[in-house]
FIPA-945447 format. One record per residue (C-alpha): residue in one letter; y, z, x. Coordinates in steps of 0.2 Angstrom, whole numbers, padded with zeros to 4 digits, always signed. Example, Ala and Ser with C-alpha at 12.3 -4.5 7.8 and 13.67 -1.06 7.14 Angstrom:
a-0022+0039+0062 s-0005+0036+0068 
This chain:
x+0000+0000+0000 x+0017-0004+0007 x+0029+0009+0012 x+0045+0011+0003 x+0060+0019+0011 x+0074+0026+0000 x+0091+0032+0008 x+0096+0050+0005 x+0107+0045-0010 x+0093+0035-0018 x+0081+0049-0015 x+0093+0062-0024 x+0096+0050-0038 x+0077+0047-0041 x+0074+0066-0041 x+0088+0069-0053 x+0082+0055-0065 x+0064+0062-0064 x+0069+0079-0068 x+0080+0073-0083 x+0065+0062-0089 x+0052+0076-0087 x+0042+0066-0075 x+0038+0067-0056 x+0048+0056-0044 x+0032+0046-0041 x+0030+0042-0059 x+0048+0038-0061 x+0049+0027-0046 x+0038+0014-0054 x+0050+0012-0068 x+0065+0012-0056 x+0057-0002-0046 x+0054-0012-0062 x+0070-0010-0071 x+0083-0002-0058 x+0092+0014-0058 x+0106+0010-0069 x+0094+0005-0084 x+0082+0019-0081 x+0097+0032-0081 x+0104+0024-0097 x+0087+0024-0105 x+0085+0043-0102 x+0102+0047-0107 x+0100+0038-0124 x+0083+0046-0126 x+0090+0063-0124 x+0104+0060-0135 x+0092+0053-0149 x+0081+0069-0147 x+0097+0080-0148 x+0103+0070-0164 x+0086+0072-0172 x+0085+0091-0169 x+0103+0093-0175 x+0102+0082-0191 x+0083+0081-0194 x+0072+0065-0197 x+0066+0055-0212 x+0048+0050-0214 x+0043+0032-0212 x+0036+0033-0230 x+0053+0039-0237 x+0062+0025-0228 x+0051+0012-0234 x+0052+0018-0252 x+0071+0018-0251 x+0072+0001-0243 x+0060-0006-0257 x+0071+0002-0271 x+0087-0006-0263 x+0079-0023-0262 x+0072-0022-0280 x+0089-0017-0286 x+0098-0031-0277 x+0085-0043-0285 x+0087-0036-0302 x+0106-0038-0301 x+0104-0056-0296 x+0091-0059-0310 x+0104-0051-0322 x+0118-0062-0316 x+0108-0078-0317 x+0103-0074-0335 
């Protein structure tokens, strides 16, 4: 396996990113090599923000969302049918 050398700033950045992502630096490095530091850092920030928002405001079950979407679609179709008549 080839050796990869990170400069001290990259090593600190990797360790910080891994800590925030709840992973080891070795696990995180795979994603950094594939996607780059900037994208991985953005993705972790967005994921943590989404988790925080869900904890603060709660979540809606998939079944409830599907039911509401179906009712909305049916209501729109009923209005169109009523206007066409």
